[in-house]
PLY file of the C-alpha trace (Angstrom):
ply
format ascii 1.0
element vertex 439
property float x
property float y
property float z
element edge 438
property int vertex1
property int vertex2
end_header
121.78 152.77 160.55
120.99 149.40 158.59
119.30 149.12 155.35
116.15 148.03 157.07
115.69 151.71 158.46
116.14 153.06 154.97
114.23 150.61 152.95
111.63 153.14 152.01
113.82 155.81 151.22
114.75 157.02 147.63
118.15 156.72 146.13
120.09 159.72 144.82
122.52 159.53 142.06
126.19 160.09 143.55
128.90 161.77 141.76
131.04 159.46 139.36
133.97 157.82 141.59
137.56 158.33 140.34
138.92 155.79 137.61
141.09 153.92 140.07
138.26 153.54 142.54
136.08 151.94 139.75
138.89 149.56 138.85
139.32 148.66 142.67
135.42 148.03 142.80
135.47 145.86 139.76
138.02 143.76 141.23
136.21 143.43 144.41
133.16 142.29 142.36
135.16 139.80 140.43
136.76 138.54 143.51
133.19 137.94 145.18
131.82 136.32 142.05
134.96 134.00 141.87
134.43 132.67 145.50
130.65 132.19 144.33
131.63 130.25 141.68
134.27 128.14 143.73
131.85 127.66 146.39
128.99 126.36 143.96
131.56 124.33 142.26
132.47 122.52 145.47
128.65 122.14 146.31
127.58 120.87 143.03
130.49 118.52 142.66
129.28 116.74 145.83
125.87 116.70 144.67
126.75 115.46 141.13
128.82 112.74 142.81
126.12 111.61 145.09
123.70 111.47 142.09
126.19 109.34 140.00
126.80 107.28 142.97
123.32 106.50 143.59
122.41 106.03 139.91
125.18 103.56 139.36
124.52 101.57 142.80
120.81 101.37 142.93
119.54 101.47 139.30
116.90 103.49 137.43
113.80 102.96 139.71
115.68 103.39 142.96
117.32 106.48 141.35
113.98 107.78 140.63
112.80 107.40 144.16
115.90 109.39 145.45
115.26 112.09 142.92
111.66 112.41 144.42
113.18 113.02 147.82
115.60 115.42 146.28
113.17 117.68 144.71
111.13 117.57 147.93
114.20 118.93 149.59
114.53 121.47 146.95
110.91 122.67 147.94
111.82 122.90 151.63
115.08 124.70 150.93
112.98 127.23 149.12
110.96 127.94 151.90
114.06 128.47 154.03
115.45 130.79 151.67
112.44 132.78 151.16
111.80 133.40 154.96
115.30 133.57 156.19
118.28 134.09 153.80
116.76 136.04 150.75
115.63 138.94 153.07
119.20 138.70 154.79
120.87 139.12 151.30
118.66 141.91 150.13
118.88 143.96 153.27
122.20 143.06 155.11
124.87 142.87 152.32
127.60 145.10 153.06
126.33 146.52 156.31
128.42 146.96 159.46
129.44 143.62 161.27
127.44 144.23 164.46
124.29 144.57 162.28
125.14 141.52 160.00
125.86 139.27 163.10
122.62 140.16 164.76
120.58 139.47 161.52
122.51 136.26 160.97
121.56 134.95 164.30
118.00 135.30 163.60
117.94 134.29 159.95
119.91 131.12 160.85
117.59 130.31 163.60
114.55 130.78 161.37
116.05 128.11 158.76
116.64 125.80 161.49
113.14 126.34 162.71
111.76 125.72 159.28
114.07 122.43 159.15
112.60 121.26 162.49
109.01 121.86 161.61
108.99 120.56 158.12
111.31 117.50 159.02
109.00 116.49 161.80
105.98 116.54 159.11
108.22 114.67 156.57
109.05 111.96 159.26
105.45 111.48 160.14
104.44 111.20 156.46
107.10 109.00 155.45
106.24 106.50 158.12
102.67 106.59 157.24
103.29 106.17 153.41
105.73 103.16 153.74
106.68 101.24 150.74
109.72 102.26 148.74
109.24 105.91 148.97
108.31 106.19 152.65
111.64 105.49 154.37
113.45 107.80 152.07
110.95 110.81 153.16
111.33 109.91 156.70
115.17 109.94 156.76
114.95 113.23 154.77
112.96 114.60 157.54
115.56 113.74 159.91
118.22 115.45 158.13
116.26 118.70 157.03
117.57 120.77 160.03
121.25 120.19 159.39
120.69 120.60 155.47
118.96 123.96 155.67
121.39 125.42 158.60
124.28 124.56 156.15
122.71 126.39 153.26
121.88 129.44 155.65
125.61 129.81 156.51
126.54 129.97 152.95
124.24 132.90 152.19
125.14 134.51 155.40
128.84 134.61 154.31
128.06 135.89 150.88
126.14 138.66 152.33
129.09 139.79 154.15
131.29 139.42 151.29
133.29 136.43 152.74
132.44 133.88 150.09
135.80 131.91 150.93
134.02 130.86 154.23
131.21 129.50 152.35
133.53 127.64 150.00
135.54 126.17 153.04
132.32 125.08 154.48
131.20 123.08 151.38
134.71 121.46 151.20
133.99 120.18 154.77
130.66 118.78 153.68
132.49 117.04 150.76
135.05 115.61 152.97
132.45 114.31 155.43
130.47 112.85 152.39
133.21 110.52 151.34
132.92 107.91 154.38
129.05 108.47 154.71
128.63 107.56 150.98
130.84 104.41 151.57
128.79 103.34 154.42
125.57 103.93 152.38
126.54 101.85 149.57
127.33 98.88 151.82
123.83 99.15 153.22
122.55 99.57 149.64
119.16 101.38 150.10
117.93 104.90 149.20
117.28 105.63 152.84
120.90 104.95 153.63
122.02 107.49 150.83
119.61 110.11 152.08
121.04 109.70 155.68
124.38 109.74 154.40
123.85 112.99 152.35
122.21 114.74 155.24
124.47 113.53 158.11
127.57 114.98 156.27
125.66 118.29 155.66
124.96 118.36 159.50
128.88 118.24 160.08
129.21 121.31 157.75
126.36 123.03 159.58
128.12 122.57 163.01
131.38 123.69 161.41
129.56 127.05 160.27
128.85 127.95 163.84
132.65 127.73 164.44
133.36 129.87 161.36
131.04 132.59 162.08
131.13 132.61 165.94
127.47 132.86 165.87
124.79 130.70 167.49
121.47 130.21 165.55
118.71 131.79 167.69
115.31 130.01 166.91
113.76 132.33 169.59
114.51 135.29 167.22
112.60 133.59 164.29
109.23 135.26 165.26
110.98 138.81 165.28
112.89 138.20 162.06
109.67 137.09 160.18
107.69 140.03 161.53
110.22 142.65 160.41
110.85 141.19 157.00
107.20 139.91 156.44
107.00 142.61 153.44
109.75 140.64 151.70
109.77 137.20 153.29
106.41 135.85 152.56
106.49 136.98 148.94
109.98 135.41 148.62
108.24 132.35 150.13
105.53 132.05 147.67
108.02 132.96 144.66
110.56 130.43 145.74
108.14 127.53 146.53
106.69 128.56 143.07
110.04 127.61 141.40
110.52 124.27 143.42
107.03 123.45 143.78
106.69 123.42 140.20
109.74 121.10 139.77
108.13 118.69 142.29
104.58 118.71 140.76
106.11 118.10 137.41
108.27 115.18 139.00
105.23 113.70 140.72
103.06 114.21 137.62
105.73 112.56 135.41
105.83 109.71 137.58
102.23 109.12 137.42
101.91 109.71 133.69
104.93 107.84 132.39
106.31 106.02 135.57
108.85 106.52 138.48
111.66 105.57 135.97
111.06 108.60 133.86
111.88 110.75 136.91
115.26 109.10 137.09
115.79 109.74 133.31
115.17 113.45 133.67
117.22 113.71 136.95
120.14 111.89 134.73
119.76 114.43 131.91
120.08 117.19 134.59
123.10 115.72 136.09
124.91 115.79 132.59
124.33 119.67 132.79
125.81 119.51 136.42
129.11 121.39 135.70
127.27 124.20 133.99
124.55 124.13 136.86
127.42 124.77 139.31
128.18 127.96 137.49
124.61 128.87 137.31
123.83 128.26 141.14
127.27 129.53 142.17
126.35 133.09 140.37
122.99 132.98 142.23
124.72 133.03 145.53
126.22 136.43 144.97
124.33 138.02 142.00
121.49 139.60 144.56
123.99 140.81 146.81
126.26 142.37 143.83
123.08 143.76 142.21
122.21 145.32 145.51
125.71 147.00 145.71
125.54 148.12 142.05
122.18 149.77 142.77
123.52 151.56 145.85
126.61 152.79 144.05
125.59 153.15 140.47
121.95 152.52 139.86
122.04 153.52 136.17
124.29 150.42 135.68
121.93 147.83 137.03
120.28 146.89 133.83
123.43 146.54 132.00
124.87 144.30 134.72
121.65 142.08 134.80
121.83 141.83 130.86
125.47 140.95 130.88
125.03 138.31 133.78
121.95 136.57 132.14
123.55 136.60 128.54
126.78 135.06 129.73
124.98 132.39 131.49
122.64 131.52 128.55
125.79 131.34 126.13
127.72 129.13 128.44
124.58 126.61 128.70
124.28 126.33 125.07
128.03 125.75 124.64
127.98 123.16 127.38
125.01 121.46 125.81
127.11 121.36 122.43
129.95 119.51 124.13
127.60 117.06 125.47
126.18 116.10 122.18
129.82 115.17 121.05
130.41 113.05 124.15
130.91 109.51 123.04
128.25 106.77 124.29
131.10 104.99 126.02
131.90 107.75 128.36
128.26 108.57 129.05
127.69 105.03 130.23
130.86 105.35 132.43
129.15 108.30 133.87
125.54 107.29 134.23
125.42 103.63 133.48
122.02 102.30 132.46
120.56 105.73 132.68
122.82 107.29 130.11
120.97 105.67 126.94
117.52 107.14 128.11
119.13 110.37 129.36
121.09 111.36 126.24
117.89 111.65 124.15
116.95 115.02 126.49
120.26 116.78 126.08
118.90 119.16 123.52
115.64 120.12 125.26
117.11 120.23 128.75
120.07 122.56 127.46
117.74 124.96 126.00
115.51 125.12 129.18
118.67 125.60 131.26
119.87 128.32 128.88
116.54 129.96 129.07
116.78 129.84 132.84
120.10 131.39 132.84
119.14 134.25 130.89
116.11 134.86 133.35
118.26 134.81 136.46
119.74 138.00 135.37
116.52 139.76 135.43
115.30 138.06 138.61
118.69 139.31 140.26
118.01 142.86 139.41
114.11 142.56 140.77
115.33 141.25 144.03
117.96 144.13 144.41
115.13 146.53 143.60
113.14 144.94 146.38
110.24 144.62 143.81
108.74 141.66 145.44
105.32 142.15 144.03
106.74 142.05 140.58
108.83 139.10 141.11
106.18 137.27 142.63
103.88 137.84 139.86
106.50 136.88 137.40
107.37 133.71 139.11
103.75 132.51 139.44
103.22 132.93 135.71
106.53 131.01 135.00
105.82 128.25 137.37
102.41 127.75 135.73
104.24 127.57 132.20
106.57 125.16 133.69
103.98 122.59 135.04
101.63 123.07 132.18
104.53 122.54 129.65
106.13 119.49 131.42
103.01 117.59 132.28
101.26 118.55 128.87
104.24 117.38 127.19
104.34 114.14 129.16
100.87 113.31 128.44
101.46 113.98 124.51
104.92 112.53 124.03
106.17 110.94 127.23
109.41 111.92 128.86
110.84 113.56 125.84
107.80 115.46 125.24
107.82 116.59 129.04
111.46 117.76 128.55
110.66 119.92 125.26
107.35 121.23 126.94
109.63 122.31 129.91
112.24 124.18 127.65
109.51 125.99 125.93
107.98 127.24 129.00
111.31 128.30 130.54
112.04 130.60 127.40
108.79 132.19 127.83
109.10 132.54 131.61
112.49 134.22 130.82
110.92 136.85 128.58
108.52 137.62 131.39
111.26 138.29 133.82
112.98 140.80 131.62
109.64 142.76 130.76
109.06 143.01 134.55
112.61 144.19 135.02
112.25 146.85 132.53
109.10 148.10 133.92
110.68 148.23 137.43
113.81 150.09 136.17
111.70 152.62 134.73
109.61 153.02 137.86
112.94 153.32 139.97
114.28 155.89 137.66
111.00 157.96 137.67
111.11 157.94 141.55
114.71 158.90 141.97
115.40 161.47 139.14
113.23 164.21 140.56
114.97 164.18 143.77
118.33 163.79 142.19
117.70 167.02 140.37
116.80 168.93 143.66
120.30 167.99 145.41
0 1
1 2
2 3
3 4
4 5
5 6
6 7
7 8
8 9
9 10
10 11
11 12
12 13
13 14
14 15
15 16
16 17
17 18
18 19
19 20
20 21
21 22
22 23
23 24
24 25
25 26
26 27
27 28
28 29
29 30
30 31
31 32
32 33
33 34
34 35
35 36
36 37
37 38
38 39
39 40
40 41
41 42
42 43
43 44
44 45
45 46
46 47
47 48
48 49
49 50
50 51
51 52
52 53
53 54
54 55
55 56
56 57
57 58
58 59
59 60
60 61
61 62
62 63
63 64
64 65
65 66
66 67
67 68
68 69
69 70
70 71
71 72
72 73
73 74
74 75
75 76
76 77
77 78
78 79
79 80
80 81
81 82
82 83
83 84
84 85
85 86
86 87
87 88
88 89
89 90
90 91
91 92
92 93
93 94
94 95
95 96
96 97
97 98
98 99
99 100
100 101
101 102
102 103
103 104
104 105
105 106
106 107
107 108
108 109
109 110
110 111
111 112
112 113
113 114
114 115
115 116
116 117
117 118
118 119
119 120
120 121
121 122
122 123
123 124
124 125
125 126
126 127
127 128
128 129
129 130
130 131
131 132
132 133
133 134
134 135
135 136
136 137
137 138
138 139
139 140
140 141
141 142
142 143
143 144
144 145
145 146
146 147
147 148
148 149
149 150
150 151
151 152
152 153
153 154
154 155
155 156
156 157
157 158
158 159
159 160
160 161
161 162
162 163
163 164
164 165
165 166
166 167
167 168
168 169
169 170
170 171
171 172
172 173
173 174
174 175
175 176
176 177
177 178
178 179
179 180
180 181
181 182
182 183
183 184
184 185
185 186
186 187
187 188
188 189
189 190
190 191
191 192
192 193
193 194
194 195
195 196
196 197
197 198
198 199
199 200
200 201
201 202
202 203
203 204
204 205
205 206
206 207
207 208
208 209
209 210
210 211
211 212
212 213
213 214
214 215
215 216
216 217
217 218
218 219
219 220
220 221
221 222
222 223
223 224
224 225
225 226
226 227
227 228
228 229
229 230
230 231
231 232
232 233
233 234
234 235
235 236
236 237
237 238
238 239
239 240
240 241
241 242
242 243
243 244
244 245
245 246
246 247
247 248
248 249
249 250
250 251
251 252
252 253
253 254
254 255
255 256
256 257
257 258
258 259
259 260
260 261
261 262
262 263
263 264
264 265
265 266
266 267
267 268
268 269
269 270
270 271
271 272
272 273
273 274
274 275
275 276
276 277
277 278
278 279
279 280
280 281
281 282
282 283
283 284
284 285
285 286
286 287
287 288
288 289
289 290
290 291
291 292
292 293
293 294
294 295
295 296
296 297
297 298
298 299
299 300
300 301
301 302
302 303
303 304
304 305
305 306
306 307
307 308
308 309
309 310
310 311
311 312
312 313
313 314
314 315
315 316
316 317
317 318
318 319
319 320
320 321
321 322
322 323
323 324
324 325
325 326
326 327
327 328
328 329
329 330
330 331
331 332
332 333
333 334
334 335
335 336
336 337
337 338
338 339
339 340
340 341
341 342
342 343
343 344
344 345
345 346
346 347
347 348
348 349
349 350
350 351
351 352
352 353
353 354
354 355
355 356
356 357
357 358
358 359
359 360
360 361
361 362
362 363
363 364
364 365
365 366
366 367
367 368
368 369
369 370
370 371
371 372
372 373
373 374
374 375
375 376
376 377
377 378
378 379
379 380
380 381
381 382
382 383
383 384
384 385
385 386
386 387
387 388
388 389
389 390
390 391
391 392
392 393
393 394
394 395
395 396
396 397
397 398
398 399
399 400
400 401
401 402
402 403
403 404
404 405
405 406
406 407
407 408
408 409
409 410
410 411
411 412
412 413
413 414
414 415
415 416
416 417
417 418
418 419
419 420
420 421
421 422
422 423
423 424
424 425
425 426
426 427
427 428
428 429
429 430
430 431
431 432
432 433
433 434
434 435
435 436
436 437
437 438
């Protein structure tokens, strides 16, 4: 019986496992987390190299255009994850292989369908828009199916506990990216870099089919959406709230200060790239691990989430401190002309990332508890804080003001996540304790 058929049942408290079994379980968790970090390190290194290469090759304004396409991809990726892969991770982590394979075929088909539908709209909109931005968006639309399918394989592998396959898939993407970037540099346009980035992802997406032995079933997308609509549509709104807030902030910042300001903010975020690799790598496996903790030792879920969020926040602060000590010569070597402006944002961007890291621990707990209504409510408020802080700060003090506004908003949003998790844990304990006493 799959978790789908038991999603409404109450959890009972099991007897404490032997000490050696707990040690074995901890080693298994550390192993899966390690593969998550390794996978995201490979993925983020590729993204970091692409960003640096574009920034140095095309200059600040063109880099701003590329960044607008990048954040738009982030919104579409959030749609795909909310509808396809988030329900997969919550309900099909650690299930029998036959159940996982059937779910992955429909989940990956849903992701591919999202890519085709939204990609078509991007192509039409980009061609109509024209100018500097239009071609970049049209090329992004062509590449979206491959980009979303590649991401779907990563989440599918982590749901199965085989993070090594996700790591190998991202390595394949990185290898394919090298010749693609060389060709794009010779062309020298934003559109060429978008095509190179997306085409290399399509290579990895095709390899994911070979790794899994599963063919995405777009025909199963409707069935998948219907079966998981209680989570999928809430996660869709929640995820789009996150990435949509970033997109609104980027568009608003470009309108208030200028497109180059978007490039400055993106440059500052690139400086946090190695730490963001850790943050995003953990996010690949934290929900699956939190779901496992909930099944095996529900009383430990709060401690697990607190340790996870606290470690990420401390790591972000340490990385930001190291960036402040970095010589200007090294910064210019990395970002070129973007460095002088981006370096002024290190402190607020670091604080914002630390706040986000702290909040992800609570978010993982809410996802594991399937408390979609609470997480949706929390994300909507956090996204509103983010947009308000980013654009309000930009109106008052330009790019620097926007960065500080986002930092303050992120810390407030993190506090809200933890308040919601505390309430959800109390509610879960209230529902499970009576049944535990009768068994």
